[in-house]
VEXGU-178805 format. One record per residue (C-alpha): x, y, z. Coordinates in steps of 0.05 Angstrom, whole numbers, plus 5000, padded with zeros to 4 digits. Example, Ala and Ser with C-alpha at 12.3 -4.5 7.8 and 13.67 -1.06 7.14 Angstrom:
<recs>
east 5246	north 4910	up 5156 $
east 5273	north 4979	up 5143 $
</recs>
This chain:
<recs>
east 2227	north 4874	up 2134 $
east 2232	north 4900	up 2218 $
east 2164	north 4934	up 2205 $
east 2124	north 4954	up 2261 $
east 2044	north 4915	up 2251 $
east 1975	north 4915	up 2265 $
east 1910	north 4855	up 2257 $
east 1851	north 4850	up 2273 $
east 1859	north 4779	up 2270 $
east 1919	north 4720	up 2286 $
east 1954	north 4685	up 2217 $
east 1986	north 4626	up 2237 $
east 2075	north 4656	up 2234 $
east 2062	north 4709	up 2232 $
east 2074	north 4759	up 2287 $
east 2034	north 4810	up 2312 $
east 1997	north 4860	up 2359 $
east 1925	north 4852	up 2351 $
east 1873	north 4883	up 2367 $
east 1811	north 4841	up 2369 $
east 1742	north 4852	up 2381 $
east 1683	north 4812	up 2429 $
east 1660	north 4762	up 2372 $
east 1612	north 4731	up 2439 $
east 1586	north 4814	up 2466 $
east 1581	north 4831	up 2382 $
east 1543	north 4759	up 2358 $
east 1493	north 4751	up 2420 $
east 1467	north 4834	up 2415 $
east 1465	north 4817	up 2340 $
east 1428	north 4731	up 2356 $
east 1386	north 4773	up 2399 $
east 1362	north 4836	up 2367 $
east 1338	north 4786	up 2308 $
east 1317	north 4725	up 2370 $
east 1274	north 4791	up 2401 $
east 1250	north 4803	up 2325 $
east 1221	north 4731	up 2326 $
east 1270	north 4689	up 2280 $
east 1280	north 4633	up 2331 $
east 1323	north 4598	up 2270 $
east 1382	north 4641	up 2243 $
east 1440	north 4622	up 2202 $
east 1500	north 4643	up 2208 $
east 1544	north 4665	up 2124 $
east 1609	north 4657	up 2123 $
east 1673	north 4653	up 2084 $
east 1715	north 4575	up 2087 $
east 1779	north 4606	up 2127 $
east 1833	north 4583	up 2201 $
east 1823	north 4661	up 2207 $
east 1818	north 4666	up 2284 $
east 1759	north 4722	up 2267 $
east 1723	north 4664	up 2231 $
east 1738	north 4617	up 2281 $
east 1715	north 4673	up 2335 $
east 1643	north 4698	up 2300 $
east 1625	north 4617	up 2288 $
east 1649	north 4603	up 2371 $
east 1595	north 4649	up 2389 $
east 1532	north 4624	up 2344 $
east 1549	north 4559	up 2362 $
east 1545	north 4575	up 2429 $
east 1488	north 4633	up 2424 $
east 1448	north 4565	up 2390 $
east 1461	north 4515	up 2460 $
east 1439	north 4564	up 2507 $
east 1387	north 4593	up 2459 $
east 1365	north 4508	up 2455 $
east 1368	north 4509	up 2372 $
east 1389	north 4485	up 2309 $
east 1454	north 4523	up 2286 $
east 1452	north 4525	up 2210 $
east 1519	north 4554	up 2178 $
east 1530	north 4570	up 2108 $
east 1609	north 4570	up 2078 $
east 1617	north 4601	up 2022 $
east 1670	north 4577	up 1961 $
east 1696	north 4641	up 1957 $
east 1695	north 4694	up 2008 $
east 1646	north 4745	up 2021 $
</recs>
């Protein structure tokens, strides 16, 4: 059918209008809060997905870790969260 679709993530082969989030800003805000609270090794728990929101969250987390000179710790669940 030719119905309009609005998505919050992109998917291969699907044409839609995407409402996106500021993953880097959101991620940095949360991670900066943890850092100010004393956490020096925050980790990321994520689902095994190629969805754009997962890819962007991981990228933001890795970028934050690099900027704070800490090793990233990423745990991927067996199934979606």
